[in-house]
VMD Tcl script that builds the backbone (N, CA, C; Angstrom):
set m [mol new atoms 297]
animate dup $m
set s [atomselect $m all]
$s set {name element resname resid chain x y z} {
  {N N MET 1 A 0.845 -1.189 0.000}
  {CA C MET 1 A 0.000 0.000 0.000}
  {C C MET 1 A 0.884 1.244 0.000}
  {N N LYS 2 A 0.328 2.344 -0.514}
  {CA C LYS 2 A 1.053 3.600 -0.517}
  {C C LYS 2 A 1.299 4.068 0.917}
  {N N PRO 3 A 2.454 4.674 1.164}
  {CA C PRO 3 A 2.682 5.246 2.488}
  {C C PRO 3 A 1.580 6.248 2.832}
  {N N GLY 4 A 1.115 6.198 4.061}
  {CA C GLY 4 A 0.080 7.106 4.523}
  {C C GLY 4 A -1.337 6.637 4.258}
  {N N ALA 5 A -1.480 5.461 3.634}
  {CA C ALA 5 A -2.815 4.939 3.337}
  {C C ALA 5 A -3.485 4.414 4.603}
  {N N HIS 6 A -4.794 4.280 4.533}
  {CA C HIS 6 A -5.583 3.628 5.580}
  {C C HIS 6 A -6.030 2.269 5.050}
  {N N LEU 7 A -5.924 1.252 5.861}
  {CA C LEU 7 A -6.402 -0.076 5.500}
  {C C LEU 7 A -7.780 -0.273 6.123}
  {N N ILE 8 A -8.732 -0.684 5.301}
  {CA C ILE 8 A -10.067 -1.000 5.799}
  {C C ILE 8 A -10.348 -2.448 5.422}
  {N N ASP 9 A -10.583 -3.286 6.415}
  {CA C ASP 9 A -10.819 -4.712 6.181}
  {C C ASP 9 A -12.208 -5.075 6.686}
  {N N THR 10 A -13.089 -5.395 5.760}
  {CA C THR 10 A -14.444 -5.823 6.116}
  {C C THR 10 A -14.715 -7.215 5.565}
  {N N ALA 11 A -13.660 -7.991 5.386}
  {CA C ALA 11 A -13.797 -9.344 4.846}
  {C C ALA 11 A -14.563 -10.236 5.817}
  {N N ARG 12 A -14.972 -11.378 5.343}
  {CA C ARG 12 A -15.702 -12.330 6.178}
  {C C ARG 12 A -14.773 -13.211 6.997}
  {N N GLU 13 A -13.473 -13.156 6.701}
  {CA C GLU 13 A -12.505 -13.942 7.460}
  {C C GLU 13 A -11.213 -13.148 7.556}
  {N N PRO 14 A -10.352 -13.465 8.510}
  {CA C PRO 14 A -9.106 -12.710 8.678}
  {C C PRO 14 A -8.218 -12.797 7.433}
  {N N LEU 15 A -7.757 -11.647 6.970}
  {CA C LEU 15 A -6.856 -11.570 5.816}
  {C C LEU 15 A -5.561 -10.839 6.136}
  {N N VAL 16 A -5.539 -10.111 7.233}
  {CA C VAL 16 A -4.441 -9.204 7.541}
  {C C VAL 16 A -3.469 -9.847 8.521}
  {N N ASP 17 A -2.186 -9.682 8.250}
  {CA C ASP 17 A -1.136 -10.084 9.188}
  {C C ASP 17 A -1.142 -9.014 10.284}
  {N N GLU 18 A -1.704 -9.341 11.434}
  {CA C GLU 18 A -1.906 -8.341 12.490}
  {C C GLU 18 A -0.592 -7.767 13.002}
  {N N THR 19 A 0.432 -8.574 13.117}
  {CA C THR 19 A 1.738 -8.085 13.580}
  {C C THR 19 A 2.313 -7.081 12.587}
  {N N ALA 20 A 2.242 -7.409 11.306}
  {CA C ALA 20 A 2.744 -6.499 10.269}
  {C C ALA 20 A 1.933 -5.204 10.243}
  {N N LEU 21 A 0.623 -5.308 10.455}
  {CA C LEU 21 A -0.228 -4.126 10.479}
  {C C LEU 21 A 0.160 -3.197 11.620}
  {N N VAL 22 A 0.329 -3.758 12.808}
  {CA C VAL 22 A 0.726 -2.951 13.963}
  {C C VAL 22 A 2.058 -2.257 13.692}
  {N N GLU 23 A 3.023 -2.982 13.145}
  {CA C GLU 23 A 4.330 -2.395 12.835}
  {C C GLU 23 A 4.197 -1.273 11.807}
  {N N ALA 24 A 3.370 -1.487 10.781}
  {CA C ALA 24 A 3.194 -0.478 9.728}
  {C C ALA 24 A 2.556 0.792 10.274}
  {N N VAL 25 A 1.575 0.650 11.159}
  {CA C VAL 25 A 0.911 1.829 11.726}
  {C C VAL 25 A 1.829 2.528 12.724}
  {N N ARG 26 A 2.478 1.769 13.575}
  {CA C ARG 26 A 3.382 2.396 14.566}
  {C C ARG 26 A 4.547 3.124 13.902}
  {N N SER 27 A 5.043 2.598 12.785}
  {CA C SER 27 A 6.180 3.221 12.096}
  {C C SER 27 A 5.750 4.402 11.236}
  {N N GLY 28 A 4.438 4.559 11.008}
  {CA C GLY 28 A 3.945 5.635 10.172}
  {C C GLY 28 A 3.830 5.270 8.701}
  {N N ARG 29 A 4.210 4.053 8.345}
  {CA C ARG 29 A 4.071 3.618 6.941}
  {C C ARG 29 A 2.597 3.669 6.527}
  {N N LEU 30 A 1.709 3.181 7.391}
  {CA C LEU 30 A 0.275 3.323 7.181}
  {C C LEU 30 A -0.250 4.347 8.178}
  {N N ALA 31 A -1.253 5.135 7.734}
  {CA C ALA 31 A -1.832 6.145 8.620}
  {C C ALA 31 A -2.759 5.522 9.649}
  {N N GLY 32 A -3.346 4.377 9.306}
  {CA C GLY 32 A -4.257 3.741 10.239}
  {C C GLY 32 A -4.981 2.583 9.604}
  {N N ALA 33 A -5.854 1.968 10.398}
  {CA C ALA 33 A -6.612 0.826 9.922}
  {C C ALA 33 A -7.920 0.726 10.682}
  {N N ALA 34 A -8.934 0.234 9.980}
  {CA C ALA 34 A -10.227 -0.069 10.584}
  {C C ALA 34 A -10.563 -1.504 10.195}
  {N N LEU 35 A -10.807 -2.333 11.185}
  {CA C LEU 35 A -11.057 -3.749 10.953}
  {C C LEU 35 A -12.371 -4.164 11.585}
  {N N ASP 36 A -13.129 -5.010 10.901}
  {CA C ASP 36 A -14.282 -5.615 11.565}
  {C C ASP 36 A -14.151 -7.126 11.590}
  {N N VAL 37 A -12.952 -7.599 11.306}
  {CA C VAL 37 A -12.638 -9.016 11.427}
  {C C VAL 37 A -11.191 -9.119 11.904}
  {N N VAL 38 A -10.954 -10.015 12.835}
  {CA C VAL 38 A -9.620 -10.216 13.395}
  {C C VAL 38 A -9.346 -11.709 13.505}
  {N N ASP 39 A -8.090 -12.043 13.791}
  {CA C ASP 39 A -7.716 -13.462 13.873}
  {C C ASP 39 A -8.504 -14.212 14.938}
  {N N VAL 40 A -8.676 -13.590 16.100}
  {CA C VAL 40 A -9.403 -14.226 17.201}
  {C C VAL 40 A -10.546 -13.306 17.615}
  {N N GLU 41 A -11.766 -13.835 17.563}
  {CA C GLU 41 A -12.938 -13.062 17.977}
  {C C GLU 41 A -13.642 -13.777 19.113}
  {N N PRO 42 A -14.109 -13.033 20.114}
  {CA C PRO 42 A -13.924 -11.600 20.268}
  {C C PRO 42 A -12.457 -11.266 20.514}
  {N N LEU 43 A -12.104 -10.029 20.275}
  {CA C LEU 43 A -10.723 -9.581 20.402}
  {C C LEU 43 A -10.229 -9.791 21.830}
  {N N PRO 44 A -9.174 -10.592 22.005}
  {CA C PRO 44 A -8.666 -10.854 23.358}
  {C C PRO 44 A -8.132 -9.588 24.031}
  {N N ALA 45 A -8.171 -9.568 25.328}
  {CA C ALA 45 A -7.683 -8.417 26.098}
  {C C ALA 45 A -6.213 -8.142 25.821}
  {N N ASP 46 A -5.435 -9.187 25.502}
  {CA C ASP 46 A -4.001 -9.010 25.262}
  {C C ASP 46 A -3.646 -8.908 23.783}
  {N N SER 47 A -4.626 -8.649 22.923}
  {CA C SER 47 A -4.369 -8.545 21.480}
  {C C SER 47 A -3.385 -7.421 21.184}
  {N N ILE 48 A -2.494 -7.659 20.224}
  {CA C ILE 48 A -1.530 -6.627 19.827}
  {C C ILE 48 A -2.220 -5.443 19.149}
  {N N LEU 49 A -3.462 -5.636 18.723}
  {CA C LEU 49 A -4.201 -4.556 18.070}
  {C C LEU 49 A -4.732 -3.530 19.064}
  {N N ARG 50 A -4.841 -3.910 20.319}
  {CA C ARG 50 A -5.390 -3.005 21.337}
  {C C ARG 50 A -4.391 -1.906 21.692}
  {N N GLY 51 A -4.902 -0.717 21.830}
  {CA C GLY 51 A -4.078 0.395 22.295}
  {C C GLY 51 A -3.144 0.986 21.257}
  {N N VAL 52 A -3.300 0.604 19.997}
  {CA C VAL 52 A -2.450 1.166 18.952}
  {C C VAL 52 A -3.185 2.359 18.338}
  {N N ALA 53 A -2.632 3.538 18.512}
  {CA C ALA 53 A -3.244 4.734 17.936}
  {C C ALA 53 A -3.337 4.563 16.430}
  {N N GLY 54 A -4.533 4.769 15.903}
  {CA C GLY 54 A -4.729 4.642 14.464}
  {C C GLY 54 A -5.373 3.340 14.045}
  {N N ILE 55 A -5.456 2.366 14.943}
  {CA C ILE 55 A -6.120 1.107 14.617}
  {C C ILE 55 A -7.417 1.025 15.404}
  {N N THR 56 A -8.504 0.807 14.676}
  {CA C THR 56 A -9.815 0.660 15.287}
  {C C THR 56 A -10.380 -0.691 14.890}
  {N N VAL 57 A -10.889 -1.423 15.866}
  {CA C VAL 57 A -11.512 -2.716 15.605}
  {C C VAL 57 A -12.982 -2.597 15.974}
  {N N TYR 58 A -13.834 -2.855 14.991}
  {CA C TYR 58 A -15.279 -2.807 15.184}
  {C C TYR 58 A -15.814 -4.227 15.213}
  {N N SER 59 A -16.914 -4.419 15.875}
  {CA C SER 59 A -17.564 -5.727 15.808}
  {C C SER 59 A -18.343 -5.809 14.504}
  {N N PRO 60 A -18.430 -6.982 13.909}
  {CA C PRO 60 A -19.233 -7.111 12.692}
  {C C PRO 60 A -20.685 -6.721 12.972}
  {N N MET 61 A -21.311 -6.086 12.019}
  {CA C MET 61 A -22.674 -5.588 12.192}
  {C C MET 61 A -23.695 -6.706 12.409}
  {N N ALA 62 A -23.398 -7.920 11.976}
  {CA C ALA 62 A -24.381 -9.002 12.053}
  {C C ALA 62 A -24.821 -9.294 13.482}
  {N N GLY 63 A -23.956 -9.040 14.452}
  {CA C GLY 63 A -24.297 -9.350 15.827}
  {C C GLY 63 A -24.885 -8.192 16.602}
  {N N GLN 64 A -25.180 -7.099 15.944}
  {CA C GLN 64 A -25.664 -5.924 16.656}
  {C C GLN 64 A -27.181 -5.815 16.597}
  {N N THR 65 A -27.709 -5.049 17.509}
  {CA C THR 65 A -29.155 -4.841 17.571}
  {C C THR 65 A -29.616 -3.907 16.457}
  {N N ALA 66 A -30.906 -3.882 16.223}
  {CA C ALA 66 A -31.476 -2.974 15.228}
  {C C ALA 66 A -31.178 -1.524 15.599}
  {N N GLU 67 A -31.233 -1.213 16.883}
  {CA C GLU 67 A -30.945 0.148 17.342}
  {C C GLU 67 A -29.493 0.529 17.058}
  {N N ALA 68 A -28.572 -0.411 17.284}
  {CA C ALA 68 A -27.153 -0.139 17.035}
  {C C ALA 68 A -26.895 0.056 15.538}
  {N N ARG 69 A -27.539 -0.748 14.702}
  {CA C ARG 69 A -27.372 -0.591 13.250}
  {C C ARG 69 A -27.918 0.758 12.797}
  {N N LEU 70 A -29.055 1.162 13.337}
  {CA C LEU 70 A -29.634 2.459 12.991}
  {C C LEU 70 A -28.684 3.586 13.400}
  {N N ALA 71 A -28.179 3.523 14.622}
  {CA C ALA 71 A -27.262 4.564 15.110}
  {C C ALA 71 A -25.997 4.626 14.253}
  {N N ALA 72 A -25.456 3.466 13.864}
  {CA C ALA 72 A -24.253 3.440 13.025}
  {C C ALA 72 A -24.545 4.062 11.667}
  {N N GLY 73 A -25.704 3.766 11.107}
  {CA C GLY 73 A -26.082 4.352 9.819}
  {C C GLY 73 A -26.248 5.853 9.895}
  {N N VAL 74 A -26.873 6.323 10.947}
  {CA C VAL 74 A -27.080 7.759 11.128}
  {C C VAL 74 A -25.738 8.466 11.284}
  {N N GLU 75 A -24.858 7.911 12.101}
  {CA C GLU 75 A -23.541 8.536 12.294}
  {C C GLU 75 A -22.730 8.518 11.004}
  {N N GLY 76 A -22.806 7.422 10.267}
  {CA C GLY 76 A -22.103 7.355 8.982}
  {C C GLY 76 A -22.615 8.395 8.005}
  {N N ALA 77 A -23.925 8.572 7.964}
  {CA C ALA 77 A -24.518 9.571 7.077}
  {C C ALA 77 A -24.095 10.981 7.489}
  {N N LYS 78 A -24.071 11.251 8.790}
  {CA C LYS 78 A -23.633 12.568 9.271}
  {C C LYS 78 A -22.193 12.835 8.860}
  {N N GLU 79 A -21.333 11.819 8.995}
  {CA C GLU 79 A -19.922 11.980 8.626}
  {C C GLU 79 A -19.781 12.214 7.130}
  {N N LEU 80 A -20.555 11.502 6.320}
  {CA C LEU 80 A -20.510 11.695 4.871}
  {C C LEU 80 A -20.909 13.121 4.510}
  {N N VAL 81 A -22.001 13.606 5.072}
  {CA C VAL 81 A -22.452 14.968 4.795}
  {C C VAL 81 A -21.392 15.976 5.239}
  {N N ALA 82 A -20.823 15.784 6.417}
  {CA C ALA 82 A -19.789 16.696 6.911}
  {C C ALA 82 A -18.566 16.687 5.998}
  {N N ALA 83 A -18.143 15.508 5.561}
  {CA C ALA 83 A -16.978 15.410 4.683}
  {C C ALA 83 A -17.244 16.091 3.343}
  {N N LEU 84 A -18.438 15.882 2.787}
  {CA C LEU 84 A -18.781 16.517 1.511}
  {C C LEU 84 A -18.886 18.032 1.646}
  {N N ASP 85 A -19.177 18.487 2.865}
  {CA C ASP 85 A -19.291 19.917 3.145}
  {C C ASP 85 A -17.938 20.516 3.557}
  {N N GLY 86 A -16.873 19.698 3.519}
  {CA C GLY 86 A -15.546 20.190 3.877}
  {C C GLY 86 A -15.280 20.229 5.362}
  {N N ARG 87 A -16.067 19.503 6.150}
  {CA C ARG 87 A -15.907 19.492 7.603}
  {C C ARG 87 A -15.700 18.062 8.116}
  {N N PRO 88 A -14.707 17.324 7.604}
  {CA C PRO 88 A -14.548 15.933 8.042}
  {C C PRO 88 A -14.199 15.845 9.521}
  {N N ALA 89 A -14.770 14.845 10.172}
  {CA C ALA 89 A -14.502 14.647 11.599}
  {C C ALA 89 A -13.431 13.590 11.836}
  {N N HIS 90 A -13.056 12.851 10.808}
  {CA C HIS 90 A -12.115 11.747 10.969}
  {C C HIS 90 A -11.064 11.787 9.867}
  {N N SER 91 A -9.884 11.254 10.166}
  {CA C SER 91 A -8.792 11.293 9.191}
  {C C SER 91 A -9.108 10.532 7.913}
  {N N LEU 92 A -10.012 9.556 7.972}
  {CA C LEU 92 A -10.355 8.789 6.776}
  {C C LEU 92 A -11.092 9.641 5.749}
  {N N THR 93 A -11.705 10.727 6.183}
  {CA C THR 93 A -12.484 11.550 5.260}
  {C C THR 93 A -11.869 12.926 5.033}
  {N N GLU 94 A -10.654 13.149 5.527}
  {CA C GLU 94 A -9.977 14.405 5.276}
  {C C GLU 94 A -9.485 14.429 3.841}
  {N N PRO 95 A -9.651 15.551 3.139}
  {CA C PRO 95 A -9.117 15.626 1.780}
  {C C PRO 95 A -7.596 15.570 1.818}
  {N N LYS 96 A -7.009 14.873 0.871}
  {CA C LYS 96 A -5.556 14.729 0.784}
  {C C LYS 96 A -5.060 15.460 -0.454}
  {N N GLU 97 A -3.864 16.007 -0.334}
  {CA C GLU 97 A -3.229 16.623 -1.487}
  {C C GLU 97 A -2.803 15.533 -2.456}
  {N N PRO 98 A -2.917 15.762 -3.751}
  {CA C PRO 98 A -2.451 14.757 -4.714}
  {C C PRO 98 A -0.971 14.464 -4.526}
  {N N ALA 99 A -0.599 13.203 -4.687}
  {CA C ALA 99 A 0.818 12.806 -4.505}
  {C C ALA 99 A 1.630 13.164 -5.717}
}
mol reanalyze $m
mol bondsrecalc $m
mol representation Tube
mol addrep $m
């Protein structure tokens, strides 16, 4: 991946080398990552993914309540509108200068 990229993994099974991902984010090679699938679920308390600035692990939506899915959709829509209006709240939606 290009330096400074964000990795987003929404696969149905683990695809990412978690150790390599942590090293890439900590070194600054990658800007961050968002995962909804990990090697061991639920994420163990001692997982190397925990506490790494720039890495976010979400639970897959299939196990969430209708209320949680609605709230996630509403927040996603708000972020999209804000980003399109030039007011991104997260680094994933900040405009980047062309390389």
